[in-house]
N, C-alpha and C positions, 0 to 999 in steps of 0.2 A: 889500134886507136879505139877507145871507148867513147861513145857519144850518148847524150841525153837529148831527146826530141820532145816537143809538144806538137802533136798532130791533130788537126781539127778537120772535120768534113761535115757537109750539110746534105750530101746526096749519095749515101751508101758507098763512099769511097770512089765515086766517079771522078771527083776532083778532091784534092786535099790542100790544106795550108800547113806546111811543115816548117817548124822553127827549130833550129839547132840551139839548144840552151847551153851546152858545154861539150867540148871534146878534149880528150886528154890521152896521153900515151899510157897504155896498160903497163902495170908494174912500175910506175914512177909516181909516187914513192913505192918502194918495194912492198910486196904483199907480206904482211906480218901475221894476219889471221883472216879467216873467212867469216862472214861475207866481206869481200874486199872493199866495196863502196857502200856498205851499209845493207841492211836487210829490208828496207822499205823506201818507197817514194810516196809522197802525200800530194794529193790534188783536191782542192775544195773549190766549189763555185758558190759565189754569193751574188745574187742577181745575175748580171751578165759578165762578171769578172772572175777569171780563174786565178786562184792563189795556190802556189805549190812550193814544195821543198824537195830537193834531191841532193845526193851526195856525189862529190867529184873531187879530183885532185885540185889543189889550189896552186899548182905550179904554173901560174899564168904568165909565163915568159914568152908566149907566142909560139913556142916550139913544143914544149912538154905539155902545155895546156892552153886552151884558147876558148874564150867565151864570146861568140859572134855578136850576141845582142847586148853585150856589156854586163857587168856584174858589180855590185857594191860589196866590197870586201869588208867584213866586220872584224878585221885584224889590222895591226899596224904594218905598213909597208912603205917602201920607197920606190921611185920610178913610176911607170905607168903599166897597168894591167895590159896583157897581150903584147908587151914590148920586151926586148931583151933586158932592159933596165929594171924590170920588176923583181923585187926581193922582199920576202916577209921579214919583219923585225919583231924583236921582243920589246918590252917596255924600256929597256936600257939601250935601245937602238942597235942591238946585236942581231946578226943574221939568224934566221930560224929556218930549219929544214922544211921542205914541202911536206904536206900531209893530206889526208882526206878530210874535207870539211862539208858541212851542210850549206846549201845555197838556196835562197828564196827568190821566187819570181812571181810576177802577176801578168796576166794577159787578158785582153777583152775577148769574149766569145764572138764567133763569126755571126751568130744570130742573136738578136735581142730576145730577152726573156719576157714573156707577156705578164708575168707576175713574179713576186719575190719567191725565190726557191734556193735550195742549196744541195750540194752533192759532196760527199766525202769519199775519197778513194785511198785505200791503202793497198798498194800493189807493187810489183817489180816489173818494170819495163813495158807496161801496157797502158800508159797514160792515154794514148791516142784513141784506143778502142772505147774507153769509158767517156772521153770527151765527146766522141761521136754519138754514143748512146744518149748522153745528156742533151746534146744539141737536137737529136731527133725527137726526144720526148718534148723538148721546149717547142719545136716547130709543129708537132702534132697536137699540141695543146694538152 
């Protein structure tokens, strides 16, 4: 199972706030080329809101892929995400195979930011560490 998390902390990882953004079965859809789920993740902060993009399988049938905090699919589908009834469709209402897609999310920071600021992150799997550094910098002024 592959998972994407957003991890925030305000006290040097003494406590954390961990959100699972997506989880999906590795190799479904099958690996055709590398990198399998894309070569980057993006996280940007504007004021006290994080905005991010990550890649994951869109097989959101509740077994092959699951999005615990919900996801807005920018594709045609029938059924309900995270339920067995979920199926991607093309414009003619035909079934479409699952694939790797980009997903967008936004999340409020744990600490308010004293003044307008922004952070951009291009990384692979280390979103939490940079969120932590951004929060510490905001807390320290």
